[in-house]
Backbone bond lengths (Angstrom), bond angles and torsions (degrees), N, CA, C in turn:
res aa  C-N    CA-C-N  psi(-1)  N-CA   C-N-CA  omega(-1)  CA-C   N-CA-C  phi
1 M - - - 1.456 - - 1.527 109.42 -
2 E 1.283 114.73 134.16 1.455 120.79 176.31 1.529 110.03 -81.87
3 K 1.328 116.19 174.58 1.470 120.17 177.25 1.520 111.16 -62.74
4 I 1.327 116.13 -39.57 1.461 120.05 175.27 1.514 106.79 -87.98
5 K 1.321 116.26 116.94 1.463 122.28 -175.08 1.522 110.94 -91.89
6 N 1.324 114.88 155.97 1.457 122.60 170.33 1.522 106.10 -99.58
7 I 1.314 115.98 105.91 1.459 121.88 -173.44 1.526 109.54 -107.49
8 A 1.329 115.75 120.17 1.462 121.48 178.04 1.526 108.82 -89.69
9 L 1.330 115.89 133.80 1.460 122.75 178.09 1.524 108.58 -120.66
10 V 1.334 115.54 123.86 1.460 122.08 -178.36 1.516 107.85 -139.96
11 A 1.327 117.30 144.51 1.465 120.50 175.67 1.522 109.92 -152.16
12 H 1.315 115.24 136.66 1.463 119.93 171.20 1.526 108.45 -69.10
13 D 1.326 116.53 161.15 1.467 121.40 -174.44 1.524 112.92 -51.84
14 N 1.317 117.94 -46.33 1.469 120.72 -177.61 1.527 113.32 -72.91
15 R 1.327 117.67 -5.57 1.459 121.66 -179.53 1.531 112.65 -117.13
16 K 1.337 117.09 -0.41 1.460 119.81 -177.24 1.532 112.04 -61.15
17 N 1.326 118.13 -42.40 1.465 120.15 179.08 1.522 111.33 -61.30
18 D 1.338 117.02 -39.67 1.469 120.76 177.31 1.526 110.76 -61.10
19 L 1.332 115.98 -44.83 1.464 119.39 -179.02 1.522 111.23 -66.51
20 I 1.323 117.03 -42.74 1.465 120.44 -179.69 1.530 109.59 -61.52
21 E 1.322 117.11 -43.85 1.468 120.65 176.90 1.527 110.35 -60.99
22 W 1.332 117.24 -43.02 1.463 121.74 -179.83 1.533 110.90 -63.25
23 V 1.327 116.32 -43.15 1.469 120.44 177.80 1.525 109.85 -62.14
24 G 1.336 117.32 -43.31 1.461 120.22 177.58 1.518 112.14 -60.06
25 W 1.299 116.08 -40.22 1.470 121.72 -179.45 1.529 110.49 -68.06
26 N 1.322 117.38 -32.91 1.469 122.21 -175.43 1.530 113.29 -110.79
27 N 1.340 116.69 20.45 1.462 119.94 -173.14 1.524 113.79 -59.99
28 E 1.320 118.67 -35.31 1.465 119.82 -177.96 1.525 111.53 -63.67
29 I 1.309 117.10 -37.27 1.461 121.07 177.52 1.526 109.80 -75.81
30 L 1.326 116.36 -49.24 1.465 120.76 -174.80 1.522 113.21 -61.48
31 L 1.326 117.29 -37.01 1.460 120.05 -175.92 1.524 113.73 -73.02
32 K 1.328 116.79 -3.96 1.464 120.90 173.63 1.527 110.81 -88.84
33 H 1.330 115.90 -1.12 1.460 121.90 -177.02 1.520 109.55 -123.95
34 N 1.322 116.51 168.58 1.466 122.19 175.17 1.522 108.02 -83.40
35 L 1.311 116.54 126.90 1.458 121.60 179.07 1.520 109.56 -105.53
36 I 1.323 115.39 129.72 1.461 122.25 178.50 1.522 106.32 -122.37
37 C 1.313 117.68 123.18 1.464 121.48 -174.87 1.522 110.40 -127.96
38 T 1.326 115.19 150.63 1.454 118.07 167.22 1.531 106.84 -70.88
39 G 1.313 116.88 160.66 1.456 124.53 -166.06 1.508 118.82 -45.76
40 T 1.320 117.42 -67.02 1.460 120.65 -175.14 1.516 110.99 -64.89
41 T 1.321 116.60 -41.99 1.466 120.32 177.95 1.521 109.71 -60.81
42 G 1.314 117.35 -43.45 1.463 121.36 179.63 1.512 112.73 -61.49
43 A 1.321 116.68 -41.73 1.468 120.05 178.60 1.526 110.65 -63.49
44 L 1.335 116.32 -41.03 1.469 120.14 179.29 1.522 111.82 -68.06
45 V 1.329 117.36 -41.49 1.469 121.12 178.28 1.521 109.64 -62.55
46 E 1.315 116.46 -47.70 1.463 120.74 -178.68 1.530 111.29 -61.27
47 T 1.327 117.60 -45.81 1.462 121.53 179.46 1.523 110.97 -61.57
48 M 1.337 116.57 -45.31 1.464 120.10 179.87 1.520 110.96 -60.82
49 L 1.315 117.67 -44.81 1.460 120.48 -179.31 1.524 111.38 -65.58
50 Q 1.327 116.75 -39.27 1.465 120.10 -179.82 1.523 111.51 -69.04
51 E 1.327 117.08 -45.27 1.461 120.76 -175.48 1.522 112.83 -77.49
52 K 1.297 116.50 -54.68 1.462 120.53 -172.65 1.520 112.86 -74.50
53 Y 1.304 116.40 -36.72 1.461 119.64 -174.80 1.516 113.01 -111.30
54 H 1.336 117.02 4.30 1.454 122.55 177.33 1.523 111.49 54.02
55 I 1.335 114.98 40.31 1.459 121.08 179.98 1.515 107.16 -104.06
56 S 1.310 115.88 117.74 1.459 118.56 177.55 1.524 109.33 -89.10
57 H 1.312 115.37 148.32 1.467 121.84 -175.34 1.527 111.97 -58.21
58 G 1.316 118.28 -31.92 1.454 120.71 -174.48 1.521 116.06 -89.66
59 R 1.314 119.48 1.13 1.467 119.93 -177.07 1.521 110.21 -66.93
60 S 1.324 115.57 131.12 1.461 120.99 -171.12 1.524 113.80 -68.99
61 E 1.332 119.28 -25.28 1.462 118.84 -177.73 1.528 112.40 -76.34
62 F 1.322 117.08 -5.84 1.452 121.08 178.60 1.521 110.17 -114.18
63 Q 1.308 115.14 146.95 1.460 121.13 177.42 1.528 108.74 -75.77
64 P 1.325 117.04 158.57 1.475 120.29 -176.27 1.527 113.85 -72.87
65 L 1.313 114.45 159.63 1.463 123.07 173.80 1.526 106.60 -111.23
66 T 1.324 116.53 124.02 1.460 121.81 179.08 1.512 108.59 -108.51
67 K 1.336 116.42 129.75 1.464 121.04 178.12 1.524 109.41 -109.05
68 L 1.323 114.52 125.10 1.459 121.48 174.60 1.519 108.26 -92.20
69 K 1.324 117.23 -172.16 1.465 120.71 174.74 1.525 109.58 -69.81
70 S 1.308 116.15 163.17 1.454 121.29 173.66 1.529 108.23 -59.71
71 G 1.334 116.92 146.37 1.460 121.50 -177.55 1.517 114.67 -48.31
72 P 1.343 118.49 -55.28 1.462 119.92 -178.68 1.529 113.89 -65.93
73 L 1.329 117.29 -16.04 1.472 121.01 -179.45 1.526 112.23 -99.37
74 G 1.334 116.15 13.55 1.462 120.07 176.52 1.514 114.93 116.40
75 G 1.328 117.64 -5.21 1.466 120.59 -178.87 1.521 113.32 -62.02
76 D 1.347 116.96 -38.30 1.469 119.95 177.24 1.519 110.15 -62.16
77 Q 1.328 116.34 -40.18 1.457 120.29 179.73 1.527 111.60 -70.65
78 Q 1.323 116.99 -37.81 1.467 120.02 175.16 1.527 109.97 -59.91
79 L 1.311 115.08 -44.08 1.462 120.46 -179.59 1.527 110.46 -64.17
80 G 1.325 117.09 -42.77 1.456 120.72 176.54 1.523 112.03 -59.02
81 A 1.322 116.32 -40.40 1.466 120.52 177.78 1.530 110.80 -63.81
82 L 1.327 116.91 -40.92 1.468 120.61 177.99 1.527 110.94 -63.26
83 I 1.341 116.67 -38.48 1.467 120.13 176.95 1.522 109.57 -63.17
84 A 1.334 116.76 -46.92 1.465 121.28 -179.54 1.526 111.93 -62.31
85 E 1.332 117.21 -28.74 1.466 121.73 179.13 1.527 111.80 -85.69
86 G 1.341 117.71 -0.82 1.465 121.05 179.44 1.512 113.39 78.87
87 Q 1.340 117.71 21.80 1.461 120.96 -176.11 1.520 113.84 -102.40
88 I 1.328 117.65 3.00 1.468 122.04 175.65 1.522 107.43 -123.79
89 D 1.319 116.47 130.89 1.465 121.25 -179.05 1.523 112.98 -100.29
90 I 1.327 116.79 -32.08 1.463 122.06 -175.90 1.522 108.34 -142.50
91 L 1.328 116.29 138.92 1.465 121.46 176.47 1.518 108.88 -116.99
92 I 1.326 115.69 118.64 1.462 122.21 172.51 1.524 105.49 -108.30
93 F 1.322 116.59 109.42 1.467 121.98 -173.06 1.519 108.57 -130.37
94 F 1.327 115.64 98.49 1.463 121.06 176.80 1.530 107.24 -83.00
95 W 1.327 115.86 93.75 1.459 119.59 -178.74 1.519 110.14 -99.47
96 D 1.313 114.10 156.32 1.464 121.13 -175.69 1.523 109.45 -99.18
97 P 1.343 118.21 107.22 1.465 120.54 -178.14 1.528 113.10 -75.15
98 M 1.318 118.37 -9.47 1.466 121.75 -175.66 1.526 113.54 -100.95
99 E 1.302 117.11 -8.68 1.463 120.55 -174.51 1.526 110.05 -121.23
100 P 1.329 118.20 117.98 1.470 118.79 175.81 1.530 109.66 -64.71
101 Q 1.316 115.48 140.50 1.458 121.11 -178.25 1.529 109.45 -109.56
102 P 1.328 117.49 142.86 1.462 119.03 178.96 1.537 112.16 -65.74
103 H 1.319 116.49 -18.54 1.460 120.90 -179.08 1.535 111.07 -114.55
104 D 1.344 116.69 36.63 1.467 121.61 -179.56 1.520 112.98 -53.89
105 V 1.330 117.25 -37.29 1.465 119.09 -179.69 1.531 111.12 -65.28
106 D 1.330 116.81 -34.96 1.465 120.46 177.06 1.523 110.87 -68.12
107 V 1.328 115.94 -40.45 1.464 121.36 178.40 1.523 109.82 -62.06
108 K 1.330 116.31 -46.94 1.461 120.86 178.92 1.530 110.61 -60.84
109 A 1.328 116.94 -41.68 1.465 120.98 178.99 1.526 110.99 -64.06
110 L 1.333 117.45 -39.64 1.463 121.42 178.70 1.526 110.72 -63.40
111 L 1.324 116.43 -46.60 1.461 119.96 179.51 1.530 110.94 -65.19
112 R 1.324 116.63 -37.85 1.460 120.91 178.28 1.525 110.87 -62.28
113 I 1.326 117.35 -45.12 1.460 120.86 -177.05 1.533 110.69 -68.59
114 A 1.339 116.90 -32.90 1.468 120.44 176.70 1.528 110.52 -64.31
115 V 1.328 116.32 -40.91 1.469 120.36 177.51 1.531 109.83 -69.00
116 L 1.322 116.91 -43.77 1.461 121.85 -178.84 1.530 111.19 -56.87
117 Y 1.329 116.87 -41.92 1.457 121.20 -178.49 1.528 112.79 -94.42
118 N 1.325 116.70 10.10 1.462 123.73 169.70 1.528 113.66 56.70
119 I 1.335 116.09 42.02 1.462 117.25 176.60 1.530 109.11 -96.91
120 P 1.328 117.50 144.85 1.462 120.07 177.21 1.527 110.06 -58.52
121 T 1.327 115.34 133.03 1.459 121.05 -176.84 1.517 109.07 -132.78
122 A 1.325 115.89 128.84 1.464 121.68 176.93 1.521 108.04 -116.51
123 S 1.322 116.48 131.52 1.464 119.73 -177.13 1.520 113.20 -111.99
124 N 1.317 117.58 0.44 1.461 121.26 177.71 1.532 108.59 -154.29
125 R 1.305 116.06 175.49 1.459 120.44 -174.30 1.528 112.88 -63.00
126 S 1.322 117.14 -40.56 1.469 119.52 -179.41 1.526 111.52 -62.77
127 S 1.335 116.77 -47.63 1.467 118.37 -179.77 1.532 110.51 -67.55
128 A 1.330 117.77 -34.83 1.466 120.70 176.46 1.525 110.94 -64.47
129 D 1.334 116.96 -39.20 1.468 120.78 176.84 1.527 111.05 -61.07
130 F 1.331 116.52 -42.27 1.463 119.65 179.34 1.524 111.37 -66.05
131 V 1.323 117.38 -41.97 1.464 120.46 -179.87 1.528 110.37 -64.24
132 I 1.329 116.79 -48.80 1.465 120.33 -174.37 1.531 112.34 -70.33
133 S 1.337 117.37 -24.72 1.461 120.10 -179.22 1.525 113.01 -92.40
134 S 1.320 117.63 -0.93 1.466 121.04 177.82 1.530 110.11 -67.26
135 S 1.315 116.05 143.19 1.471 119.58 176.47 1.529 111.29 -65.45
136 L 1.321 117.63 -17.46 1.466 121.41 179.93 1.531 112.56 -72.99
137 I 1.332 117.39 -13.48 1.464 120.67 -177.73 1.531 111.56 -63.85
138 T 1.325 117.83 -25.09 1.469 120.69 -176.89 1.521 112.94 -115.36
139 T 1.326 117.75 17.68 1.456 120.26 179.33 1.527 110.10 -125.12
140 D 1.320 115.23 163.01 1.457 119.68 170.61 1.516 107.89 -66.83
141 Y 1.314 116.51 146.30 1.455 120.65 -179.19 1.521 108.67 -148.79
142 Q 1.304 115.81 133.85 1.460 120.61 179.45 1.522 109.63 -101.21
143 I 1.329 116.22 112.92 1.465 121.22 177.48 1.524 108.59 -74.49
144 K 1.327 115.51 134.88 1.462 119.85 174.58 1.520 107.70 -90.03
145 L 1.317 115.00 119.87 1.456 120.15 177.94 1.522 109.49 -103.05
146 R 1.282 115.19 139.23 1.452 121.14 176.49 1.530 108.75 -70.87
147 D 1.304 116.84 144.58 1.455 121.88 178.95 1.535 108.59 -83.83
148 Y 1.310 115.41 112.92 1.464 121.09 179.86 1.529 112.22 -102.38
149 S 1.324 117.82 16.43 1.471 119.73 -176.41 1.526 112.36 -62.38
150 S 1.330 117.67 -33.78 1.470 118.32 178.19 1.531 110.34 -64.67
151 Y 1.319 117.20 -31.42 1.460 120.96 177.61 1.532 110.84 -73.25
152 T 1.328 116.04 -46.24 1.461 119.37 -175.57 1.523 112.33 -73.46
153 Q 1.334 117.92 -21.05 1.456 121.12 -178.63 1.532 113.02 -104.20
154 R 1.312 116.61 10.03 1.467 119.73 -177.81 1.511 110.12 -68.12
155 K 1.314 114.95 154.37 1.470 121.19 176.06 1.507 108.70 -89.78
156 I 1.285 115.86 135.53 1.468 121.19 178.35 1.519 106.95 -107.93
157 E 1.321 115.39 124.54 1.467 120.06 -178.92 1.516 111.27 -58.79
158 G 1.324 114.59 139.27 1.454 120.24 177.88 1.502 114.30 85.84
159 I 1.317 117.01 -3.75 1.481 119.56 179.89 1.504 109.22 -120.72
């Protein structure tokens, strides 16, 4: 991980306001990094930053905001692919434990891939506060990845 992190921001509908408030509270730190959001969350984050903080998307002192598709329309899977490609350093995902989601399998797959690739993951405001306030947020950091070669090179019977 470089000093400038690629931070993914995702929130279920019932948690979007919490995430937007959290981003507003931590905007000075977050805007020094690349932000990658699923569609609706990204639009809300961008609007909040532009309106409340008068930050335009093109200002050079801030890192870019990338918007993927909406989660249920493939954004969770796009994000998972970015994690697998080593292009996401931190996942901030305010998910709603009380509301079943039509794309629960995608959510589970996203969380699984984040664990598999050992990236810091925050699922609520408290854990996000701890991640964003870590001294590691502004330093280079080498993620230790587990060696899965024995899994990928295994022999499958009948093939």
